[in-house]
C-alpha positions as a printed Julia matrix, in Angstrom:
192×3 Matrix{Float64}:
 114.88   89.8    88.9
 116.09   92.58   85.91
 112.71   93.24   85.39
 111.44   93.57   88.8
 114.18   96.53   88.89
 113.42   97.99   85.82
 109.72   98.54   86.72
 110.97   99.63   89.37
 113.1   102.19   88.17
 110.03  103.33   85.88
 108.32  104.62   88.5
 111.03  107.51   88.69
 112.45  108.03   85.82
 111.99  106.16   82.06
 115.17  104.61   80.75
 116.31  104.51   77.05
 116.84  100.25   76.16
 120.95  100.97   76.3
 119.85  102.17   80.0
 117.96   99.32   80.71
 120.32   97.05   79.07
 123.54   98.54   81.07
 121.57   97.63   83.95
 120.94   94.21   83.17
 124.17   93.44   82.61
 125.59   94.39   85.93
 126.4    91.42   88.38
 124.61   93.14   91.27
 122.14   90.43   91.58
 122.1    87.65   94.07
 120.27   84.94   95.31
 119.73   84.8    99.26
 119.38   81.67  101.19
 117.35   82.34  104.57
 119.38   82.58  108.06
 122.26   84.04  105.59
 124.1    86.8   107.46
 124.87   89.55  105.11
 126.92   91.62  107.54
 128.33   91.28  111.28
 128.77   93.07  114.11
 132.39   94.55  113.97
 132.37   93.75  110.06
 133.56   96.52  107.17
 131.36   97.05  104.46
 130.86   98.65  101.17
 127.5    97.31  100.0
 123.86   98.73   99.55
 120.94   96.2    99.14
 117.48   96.54   97.34
 115.42   93.66   98.34
 113.52   92.27   95.35
 112.17   89.75   97.08
 111.98   88.27  100.74
 113.01   89.52  103.73
 115.96   91.11  106.02
 116.15   92.57  109.16
 118.79   94.9   111.13
 119.73   93.97  114.64
 121.78   94.33  117.29
 122.99   91.86  120.25
 122.61   93.62  123.56
 123.68   91.95  126.83
 123.67   87.96  124.25
 119.72   89.55  123.38
 118.79   90.55  119.64
 117.17   93.97  119.54
 115.49   93.96  115.8
 115.64   97.44  114.54
 114.21   97.49  110.7
 112.92   95.3   108.22
 113.28   95.25  104.53
 110.86   93.33  101.92
 109.96   93.95   98.57
 111.75   97.14   97.18
 112.47   98.48   99.71
 116.72   99.91  100.03
 119.41  100.0   102.59
 122.57  101.03  102.99
 124.16  100.71  106.65
 125.13  103.21  108.78
 128.96  101.78  108.47
 129.24  102.2   104.78
 128.79  106.13  105.47
 131.06  106.4   107.92
 133.99  103.9   107.17
 133.48  102.29  110.13
 132.62   98.63  111.17
 129.13   97.57  112.1
 127.53   98.18  114.8
 124.49   95.62  114.06
 123.66   92.37  112.22
 122.02   92.11  108.68
 120.68   88.54  107.83
 117.91   87.01  105.75
 114.38   86.03  107.2
 113.47   84.46  104.23
 114.93   83.2   100.73
 116.24   86.47   98.82
 116.92   88.29   95.93
 118.45   91.14   96.35
 120.52   93.88   94.37
 124.19   94.28   95.9
 125.59   97.3    95.27
 128.55   99.83   96.42
 129.57  103.55   96.02
 132.33  103.63   93.04
 129.56  101.57   90.82
 126.95  104.1    91.96
 128.94  106.96   91.28
 130.08  105.26   87.59
 125.87  104.5    86.87
 125.43  108.16   87.84
 128.2   109.44   85.65
 126.89  107.66   82.72
 123.86  108.42   83.32
 122.83  111.69   85.64
 118.76  110.83   85.66
 120.08  108.02   88.22
 121.27  110.47   90.02
 118.21  112.13   90.72
 116.49  108.88   91.25
 119.09  107.54   94.15
 117.67  111.39   95.92
 114.42  110.81   95.65
 114.27  107.34   96.99
 116.55  109.01   99.81
 114.03  111.53  100.25
 111.25  108.98  100.65
 113.25  106.43  102.85
 114.24  109.99  105.22
 110.86  110.99  105.61
 109.2   107.19  106.08
 112.1   106.78  108.72
 111.48  109.87  110.42
 107.57  109.2   110.61
 108.23  105.26  111.82
 110.32  106.39  114.55
 108.59  109.32  116.01
 105.26  106.47  115.94
 107.77  104.34  117.61
 108.9   106.92  120.38
 104.76  108.16  120.97
 103.22  104.74  121.13
 102.76  101.79  122.9
 102.92   98.35  122.71
  99.42   97.46  121.8
  99.18  100.37  119.24
 102.67   99.91  117.73
 101.25   96.15  117.18
  98.25   97.67  115.3
 100.06  100.16  113.46
 101.99   97.19  111.87
  98.79   95.38  111.14
  97.61   98.94  109.18
 101.03   99.84  107.77
 102.64   96.15  106.72
 100.52   93.05  107.59
 102.59   90.73  105.57
 105.38   90.69  108.63
 102.7    89.12  110.97
 103.51   86.06  108.5
 106.56   86.26  107.25
 108.72   86.55  110.6
 109.21   84.52  113.39
 106.77   85.92  116.56
 110.37   86.65  118.66
 112.03   88.68  115.99
 108.42   90.76  115.65
 108.35   90.62  119.21
 111.63   92.46  119.45
 110.7    94.6   116.44
 107.68   96.15  118.8
 110.2    96.98  121.58
 108.24   93.81  124.03
 108.88   89.88  124.7
 107.48   87.0   122.79
 105.26   86.35  125.54
 103.82   90.32  125.96
 103.01   89.98  121.81
 101.03   86.83  122.6
  99.11   88.45  125.43
  98.79   91.59  123.29
  97.38   89.65  120.58
  94.96   87.34  122.9
  93.63   91.09  123.88
  93.29   92.04  120.69
  91.91   89.52  119.33
  89.16   89.38  122.56
  88.3    93.0   121.65
  86.97   92.37  118.51
  85.29   88.7   118.77
């Protein structure tokens, strides 16, 4: 687990052996089983996540129906808005697969940034990348038909098709599972 994280960090900054050892010694690594809920609506949290292996989703429950808003997979980080706003969460976070994750909090990050200033640089770079990606994803979602959303998903994140249950995938695309089945059928018909 530690090697995966260190390899990821090395894409952004160069670490000394002391810094590598410091990261490896942190109590941030967790193995989480499929189906585990990391955060529930109404709970408060101080935790941020980084996925080393596995798949985690965020979703709201609206009129007793789950509305999936995001999937996070290998080498993706996220901090729930409730952590930044210091409010109760408005959504759920759960594991779609058995996952290996890091769990950190603001105090830990402040301490690391003060001891190793280049971590702050890396975090800024990651935040900028994430913000840009989320903006593009949001714009594509708002301006696309369900078929275009599915084709975009096939192009950009084909792994999700095999990893995520169909009802969650349909919810993420903003359609019903039956509509997703029909959509897949139409696309296969066009291809053949």
